[in-house]
C-alpha positions in Angstrom: -66.9 35.7 25.8 -67.7 32.6 27.8 -64.9 30.1 28.1 -65.7 26.5 29.2 -63.4 25.3 32.0 -64.9 21.8 32.4 -68.4 20.4 31.8 -70.9 22.7 33.4 -68.5 25.4 34.5 -67.6 28.5 32.5 -65.6 31.7 33.0 -66.3 35.2 31.7 -63.3 37.6 32.1 -63.3 41.4 32.4 -61.0 43.4 30.3 -59.3 45.7 32.8 -58.5 43.6 35.9 -59.1 40.1 34.4 -61.8 39.5 36.9 -63.2 36.0 36.5 -67.0 35.7 36.7 -67.8 32.0 37.2 -70.9 30.3 35.9 -72.0 26.9 37.2 -74.8 25.0 35.4 -77.6 23.6 37.6 -80.8 21.8 37.1 -83.0 24.8 36.3 -80.5 27.6 36.0 -77.0 28.8 36.8 -75.1 29.9 39.9 -73.2 33.1 39.1 -70.1 33.9 41.1 -68.3 37.3 41.3 -69.7 38.9 38.1 -67.8 41.9 36.9 -66.9 44.6 36.0 -68.6 47.2 33.8 -72.2 47.6 32.7 -71.4 46.5 29.2 -69.4 43.4 30.4 -72.2 42.4 32.7 -74.9 42.8 30.0 -72.7 40.8 27.6 -72.4 38.0 30.2 -76.2 38.0 30.7 -76.8 37.8 27.0 -74.6 34.7 26.6 -76.3 32.7 29.3 -78.5 29.9 28.0 -80.2 29.5 31.4 -81.5 32.0 33.9 -79.5 32.9 36.9 -81.0 31.2 40.0 -78.4 32.3 42.6 -75.3 34.4 43.0 -72.3 34.2 45.3 -69.7 36.8 46.3 -66.4 35.3 47.4 -65.6 38.4 49.5 -66.6 42.0 50.1 -64.1 43.8 47.8 -66.0 46.1 45.5 -65.2 44.2 42.3 -66.7 40.9 43.7 -70.1 42.3 44.9 -71.4 43.7 41.6 -74.7 42.8 39.9 -76.8 43.7 36.9 -80.6 43.8 36.5 -80.4 41.4 33.6 -79.4 38.6 36.1 -82.7 39.0 37.9 -83.8 39.2 41.5 -82.3 36.1 43.0 -80.4 35.3 46.3 -76.9 36.6 46.2 -75.1 34.7 48.8 -71.8 35.3 50.7 -70.5 34.3 54.1 -72.2 35.8 57.1 -69.1 38.0 57.6 -69.1 39.1 54.0 -72.7 40.1 54.2 -72.1 42.0 57.5 -69.2 43.9 56.0 -71.3 45.0 53.0 -74.2 46.0 55.2 -72.0 48.1 57.4 -70.6 49.9 54.3 -74.0 50.5 52.7 -75.3 51.9 55.9 -72.9 54.8 55.6 -74.1 57.9 53.8 -70.8 58.4 52.0 -70.3 54.8 50.8 -70.2 55.8 47.2 -67.5 58.3 47.9 -65.5 55.6 49.7 -66.0 53.3 46.8 -64.7 56.0 44.4 -61.3 55.8 46.0 -61.0 52.1 45.2 -62.4 51.9 41.6 -59.9 52.5 38.8 -60.7 55.9 37.4 -60.8 54.7 33.8 -64.0 52.7 34.5 -65.4 54.6 37.4 -68.5 55.8 35.4 -69.1 52.3 34.0 -69.6 50.4 37.3 -73.2 49.5 38.1 -74.1 50.6 41.7 -77.9 50.3 41.9 -77.6 46.7 43.1 -74.1 46.9 44.6 -73.3 44.8 47.6 -76.7 43.4 48.4 -75.4 40.1 49.8 -77.5 37.6 51.7 -75.3 36.0 54.4 -75.3 32.2 54.7 -75.8 30.9 58.2 -72.6 31.1 60.3 -70.4 28.2 59.5 -72.3 27.1 56.4 -70.3 24.7 54.3 -72.6 24.5 51.1 -74.4 26.8 48.8 -78.2 26.1 48.9 -79.2 25.6 45.3 -80.4 22.9 42.8 -77.1 22.1 41.1 -73.8 20.4 41.7 -72.6 20.4 45.3 -70.6 23.6 45.9 -68.7 23.7 49.2 -67.9 26.9 51.0 -64.3 27.2 52.4 -64.2 30.3 54.6 -61.1 31.9 55.9 -60.0 35.4 56.8 -56.7 35.7 55.0 -57.3 38.0 52.1 -60.3 39.8 53.6 -62.8 39.2 56.4 -65.5 36.9 55.2 -63.4 35.5 52.3 -64.5 32.2 50.9 -63.2 29.8 48.2 -65.7 27.4 46.6 -65.1 23.8 45.7 -67.1 21.8 43.2 -65.9 18.3 44.2 -67.3 16.3 41.4 -65.6 18.6 38.9 -62.3 19.1 40.8 -62.8 22.8 40.5 -61.6 25.3 43.1 -62.9 28.9 42.8 -60.2 30.7 44.9 -61.4 34.3 45.2 -58.5 36.7 45.4 -55.9 34.0 45.8 -53.8 31.7 43.6 -53.6 34.2 40.8 -50.9 34.2 38.1 -51.0 38.0 37.8 -51.7 39.3 41.4 -49.5 38.6 44.4 -51.1 37.8 47.7 -52.7 40.8 49.5 -53.2 40.0 53.2 -55.5 42.5 55.0 -52.8 44.1 57.2 -54.8 47.2 57.7 -57.8 45.6 59.3 -56.8 42.1 60.5 -54.1 41.8 63.2 -53.6 38.1 62.4 -53.7 38.5 58.6 -50.4 36.7 57.9 -51.3 33.6 59.9 -54.8 33.7 58.5 -53.5 33.8 55.0 -51.3 30.8 55.6 -54.2 29.0 57.2 -56.3 29.8 54.1 -53.7 28.4 51.8 -53.6 25.2 53.8 -57.4 24.8 53.5 -57.1 25.3 49.7 -54.3 22.8 49.4 -56.4 20.2 51.2 -59.1 20.4 48.6 -56.8 18.5 46.2 -58.5 20.3 43.3 -57.2 19.7 39.8 -58.4 23.1 38.4 -58.2 26.5 40.0 -60.1 29.6 38.9 -58.6 32.7 40.6 -60.4 36.0 41.1 -58.0 37.6 38.6 -55.9 36.0 35.8 -55.8 32.7 34.0 -57.3 29.3 35.0 -54.7 26.9 36.4 -54.8 23.1 35.8 -53.0 20.0 36.9 -49.6 20.7 38.6 -50.1 24.4 38.2 -52.6 24.3 41.1 -50.0 23.2 43.6 -47.4 25.5 42.1 -49.6 28.5 42.7 -50.3 27.4 46.3 -46.5 27.0 46.8 -45.8 30.4 45.2 -48.3 32.2 47.3 -47.1 30.5 50.5 -43.5 31.5 49.7 -44.5 35.1 49.1 -46.4 35.4 52.4 -43.6 33.7 54.4 -41.1 36.0 52.8 -43.2 39.0 53.8 -43.6 37.7 57.3 -39.8 37.0 57.7 -38.5 40.1 55.9 -36.6 37.9 53.4 -35.7 38.4 49.8 -37.8 36.4 47.4 -38.2 35.7 43.7 -41.7 35.9 42.2 -42.5 36.0 38.5 -45.5 38.2 39.1 -43.2 40.8 40.6 -40.0 40.4 38.6 -41.6 39.7 35.2 -45.2 40.9 35.4 -47.6 40.3 32.6 -47.9 43.4 30.3 -50.3 45.8 31.9 -49.7 44.5 35.3 -46.4 46.3 36.1 -48.1 48.1 38.9 -48.1 44.8 40.9 -44.3 45.0 40.9 -44.3 48.7 41.9 -46.7 48.1 44.8 -45.4 44.9 46.3 -41.8 44.1 45.3 -39.9 46.2 47.8 -42.3 48.5 49.7 -44.7 45.6 50.4 -42.1 43.7 52.4 -41.1 46.8 54.3 -44.6 47.7 55.1 -45.5 44.3 56.3 -42.5 44.0 58.5 -43.0 47.5 60.0 -46.7 46.6 60.6 -45.8 43.4 62.4 -43.2 45.1 64.5 -45.7 47.9 65.4 -48.2 45.3 66.5 -45.7 43.4 68.6 -44.8 46.7 70.4 -48.5 47.6 70.9 -49.2 44.1 72.2 -46.2 44.2 74.6 -47.3 47.6 75.9 -50.8 46.5 76.5 -49.6 43.5 78.4 -47.3 45.6 80.5 -50.2 47.7 81.7 -52.3 44.8 83.0 
């Protein structure tokens, strides 16, 4: 069911991972951001829209943020240039569906629409706004969570659409496997989000945050990332007292996450030192 966040902005949340599809009302239609997850949920979302979809946006190239349904129509589906390049590279591989199967939760694997999966149109490099006839939507790109990740700011509504950051159910997930500067990039991304001075945050997963909760989420994510970086103990309610159904977050990130991050950073320091010594 659609839930209004503020005038002209709604959220439609998936059942399994609490993915937030965001709908922004424009002059002649709506901008649809990160729709998900299952065929039935996407069809339900389409049926509830009072206006046609005139454009889409994917905040980043994770599988659950680049979905689409025929009922939304053939409209531009934007993302950052890097996001579009990441998806093009994946779709060019013959086994991309097999790769995707390893990431999708098995309980909904046969319910995910793939015919229009990942067809993202990259905005020009460095673009700062979505081209559409509606409220100004600013693009805030950074590489913290994933390459080509972007938050969106609707300044006249004070709404920040944060992608996979600032969640009350998911802890930060820096891309340690593919980005050698992921920790620094994540902290830089948080700083960019903080400077928006938004009064409402819509995360990729979980509940909408308002008022003082916006800064509290930024502070919590920053403390988590700094603790990972420094190998320190930390207290995080998403880990120590997870929401029912989200206990796996604690299992994945509470202890092993810190050790994995620390080990990865040490390994990279060693590799960097060895490469320098051979010059």
